[in-house]
C-alpha positions as CSV (number, residue, x, y, z in Angstrom):
1,M,126.1,-73.8,52.2
2,D,124.2,-71.4,50.0
3,V,125.2,-67.7,50.3
4,Q,122.8,-65.1,49.0
5,A,123.0,-61.4,48.4
6,S,120.8,-60.8,51.4
7,D,123.5,-62.4,53.6
8,F,126.0,-59.8,52.5
9,L,123.5,-57.0,53.2
10,T,123.0,-58.4,56.7
11,V,126.7,-58.5,57.4
12,A,127.2,-55.0,56.1
13,L,124.3,-53.7,58.3
14,L,125.8,-55.5,61.4
15,V,129.2,-53.9,60.7
16,V,127.7,-50.4,60.4
17,L,125.7,-51.0,63.6
18,E,128.8,-52.1,65.4
19,G,130.6,-49.0,64.3
20,L,127.9,-46.7,65.4
21,L,127.7,-48.4,68.8
22,S,131.4,-48.2,69.2
23,A,131.4,-44.5,68.5
24,D,128.5,-44.1,71.0
25,N,130.5,-46.0,73.7
26,A,133.6,-43.8,73.1
27,L,131.5,-40.6,73.4
28,V,129.9,-41.8,76.6
29,L,133.3,-42.9,78.0
30,A,134.8,-39.5,77.1
31,I,131.9,-37.7,78.9
32,L,132.2,-39.8,82.0
33,V,135.9,-39.1,82.5
34,L,135.5,-35.3,82.2
35,G,134.7,-35.2,85.9
36,L,138.0,-36.8,86.8
37,P,141.3,-35.0,87.5
38,K,143.4,-34.6,84.3
39,H,146.0,-37.1,85.4
40,E,143.4,-39.8,85.9
41,Q,141.4,-39.2,82.7
42,R,143.8,-41.0,80.4
43,K,144.0,-44.0,82.8
44,A,140.2,-44.2,83.0
45,L,139.8,-44.0,79.2
46,R,142.4,-46.8,78.8
47,Y,140.7,-49.0,81.3
48,G,137.3,-48.3,79.8
49,I,138.4,-49.1,76.3
50,L,140.2,-52.3,77.4
51,G,137.0,-53.3,79.3
52,A,134.9,-52.7,76.2
53,F,137.2,-54.9,74.1
54,F,137.2,-57.6,76.8
55,F,133.4,-57.5,77.0
56,R,133.0,-57.8,73.3
57,I,135.4,-60.8,73.1
58,V,133.5,-62.5,75.9
59,A,130.1,-61.7,74.3
60,I,131.3,-63.1,70.9
61,L,132.6,-66.3,72.6
62,L,129.3,-66.7,74.5
63,A,127.3,-66.2,71.2
64,V,129.4,-68.8,69.5
65,H,128.7,-71.2,72.3
66,L,125.0,-70.4,72.4
67,I,124.6,-70.9,68.7
68,Q,125.7,-74.5,69.1
69,I,122.8,-75.3,71.5
70,A,119.8,-76.6,69.6
71,F,117.3,-75.2,72.2
72,V,118.7,-71.7,71.8
73,K,118.4,-71.8,68.0
74,L,114.6,-72.4,68.3
């Protein structure tokens, strides 16, 4: 496998993009829970963050599976 400098740039851009999207998700979640009573805000944030992690794991596993399908690679 031949690794080129552009591959590192692509990975770096993906990491930056993921960080920005994570920050955006956290801000949206924080705004959404503002309407809840104080004692439920912490619980809602916890469930939201856990749900985001779960969804990311499922999305990564699905992507790994889809990459192995020749038709999808086309």
